C-alpha positions as CSV (number, residue, x, y, z in Angstrom):
1,M,-2.9,31.5,-68.9
2,K,-1.1,29.8,-66.1
3,T,-2.9,27.1,-64.1
4,N,-2.1,26.2,-60.5
5,T,-1.7,22.5,-60.5
6,Q,0.1,22.4,-57.2
7,K,-2.3,22.0,-54.3
8,N,-1.3,23.2,-50.8
9,K,-1.3,20.3,-48.4
10,G,-0.8,20.5,-44.7
11,F,-2.2,22.3,-41.7
12,T,-2.3,25.9,-40.9
13,L,-0.7,27.3,-37.8
14,I,-4.1,28.0,-36.3
15,E,-5.2,24.4,-36.8
16,L,-2.0,23.1,-35.1
17,I,-2.5,25.5,-32.1
18,M,-6.1,24.4,-31.7
19,V,-5.2,20.8,-31.7
20,T,-2.4,21.5,-29.1
21,I,-5.0,23.3,-26.9
22,I,-7.5,20.5,-27.1
23,L,-4.8,17.9,-26.2
24,G,-3.7,20.1,-23.2
25,I,-7.3,20.2,-22.0
26,L,-7.7,16.5,-22.3
27,A,-4.4,15.9,-20.4
28,A,-5.5,18.3,-17.7
29,V,-8.6,16.2,-17.1
30,A,-7.1,12.8,-17.6
31,I,-4.0,13.0,-15.4
32,P,-5.7,13.8,-12.1
33,R,-8.2,11.0,-12.7
34,Y,-5.3,8.6,-13.4
35,V,-3.5,9.6,-10.2
36,A,-6.7,9.2,-8.2
37,T,-7.3,5.7,-9.7
38,V,-3.7,4.6,-8.9
39,T,-4.1,5.9,-5.3
40,Q,-7.4,3.9,-5.0
41,A,-5.8,0.8,-6.4
42,E,-2.9,1.0,-3.9
43,A,-5.3,1.5,-1.0
44,A,-7.3,-1.5,-2.1
45,A,-4.1,-3.6,-2.4
46,E,-3.1,-2.5,1.1
47,D,-6.6,-3.4,2.4
48,A,-6.2,-6.9,0.9
49,V,-2.9,-7.4,2.6
50,I,-4.2,-6.1,6.0
51,S,-7.3,-8.3,5.7
52,S,-5.0,-11.3,5.0
53,I,-2.9,-10.4,8.1
54,K,-6.0,-10.2,10.2
55,S,-7.2,-13.6,8.9
56,G,-3.8,-15.1,9.6
57,L,-3.7,-13.7,13.1
58,E,-7.1,-15.2,13.9
59,T,-5.9,-18.6,12.6
60,Y,-2.7,-18.3,14.6
61,A,-4.7,-17.4,17.7
62,T,-6.9,-20.4,17.3
63,E,-3.9,-22.7,16.8
64,Q,-2.4,-21.3,20.0
65,L,-5.6,-21.9,21.9
66,M,-5.6,-25.5,20.8
67,A,-1.9,-25.9,21.5
68,N,-1.6,-24.3,24.9
69,G,-5.0,-23.3,26.1
70,R,-4.9,-19.5,25.4
71,R,-5.3,-17.3,22.4
72,S,-2.3,-15.2,21.5
73,W,-0.8,-13.3,18.6
74,P,2.8,-13.5,17.5
75,T,5.4,-10.7,18.1
76,N,5.6,-10.1,14.3
77,P,2.2,-10.2,12.6
78,F,3.7,-11.3,9.3
79,T,4.8,-14.6,10.8
80,S,1.1,-15.6,11.0
81,L,0.9,-15.7,7.2
82,N,1.7,-18.7,5.1
83,T,2.9,-16.3,2.3
84,S,4.3,-12.9,3.0
85,P,3.2,-10.0,0.8
86,S,5.4,-9.0,-2.1
87,G,7.9,-6.4,-0.9
88,Y,7.9,-7.6,2.8
89,T,11.2,-7.0,4.5
90,S,11.6,-9.1,7.7
91,G,14.4,-6.9,9.2
92,V,16.8,-8.1,11.9
93,A,16.4,-11.8,12.8
94,G,13.0,-11.9,11.1
95,I,11.5,-9.9,13.9
96,A,12.2,-6.2,13.6
97,G,12.7,-3.7,10.9
98,D,12.7,0.0,10.2
99,N,9.8,1.8,8.6
100,A,9.3,1.0,4.9
101,D,11.4,3.4,2.8
102,V,11.3,1.8,-0.7
103,D,8.4,1.8,-3.1
104,A,6.0,-1.2,-2.4
105,E,8.0,-2.3,0.7
106,W,6.2,-3.8,3.7
107,T,7.8,-3.9,7.1
108,F,7.0,-4.5,10.7
109,N,8.8,-2.0,13.1
110,I,9.0,-3.7,16.4
111,T,10.2,-0.5,18.1
112,S,7.0,1.4,17.3
113,N,4.8,-1.7,16.9
114,N,3.7,-0.6,13.4
115,I,3.1,-2.4,10.1
116,T,4.4,0.1,7.5
117,H,3.9,0.3,3.7
118,M,5.5,2.7,1.2
119,R,3.3,3.5,-1.8
120,G,4.5,4.4,-5.3
121,D,4.1,8.1,-4.5
122,N,6.5,7.7,-1.6
123,S,3.8,8.2,1.0
124,L,4.2,6.0,4.1
125,H,1.1,4.3,5.6
126,S,1.1,2.4,8.8
127,W,-1.2,0.3,11.0
128,D,-0.7,0.0,14.8
129,Y,-0.2,-3.6,16.0
130,V,-0.6,-4.7,19.6
131,Q,0.4,-8.3,20.3
132,G,-1.7,-8.5,23.4
133,V,-1.1,-9.8,26.9
134,T,-0.2,-13.5,27.5
135,T,0.5,-13.5,31.2
136,S,-1.5,-15.7,33.5
137,G,-4.9,-14.2,34.4
138,L,-4.4,-11.2,32.0
139,E,-4.8,-12.9,28.7
140,A,-6.0,-10.6,25.9
141,V,-5.6,-11.0,22.2
142,G,-4.0,-8.1,20.4
143,T,-5.4,-5.5,18.1
144,L,-4.6,-4.3,14.6
145,G,-5.6,-0.6,14.1
146,G,-6.7,1.2,11.0
147,R,-4.6,2.9,8.4
148,I,-2.6,5.9,9.5
149,A,-1.7,7.9,6.4
150,G,1.6,9.7,6.1
151,A,3.0,8.1,9.3
152,G,6.6,8.6,10.0
153,N,7.1,11.4,7.4
């Protein structure tokens, strides 16, 4: 009588297919959640930079009030910051630049008066910036608008 001492080791084709299907389902659920999380993180980082700019603009306006008797904002909002955000491109002579066109780039476009930021998914977001009026009798501090998604695309 012959005995079978060799044991079959390994997985059957059905077991491998089932594992592949389960991994596919997990990936289908996880990838959209990951993308949504990255988008939320980029939006939060943008909000932090814009908040910093707003704070810097208010400090700048207060300094201008003490120096010359009227509150005013600078031509380029980034000049009101002690430290520019990572990825900031000052453009020509530190005043003007085109819209952001590189991942994580921040710019101020003096032509359109927009702060622009390019996200990792290559979507462009912008904020309207108005310096305000500084002529005698018409003094008005500027405004910084909310996020405009997909601007300039």
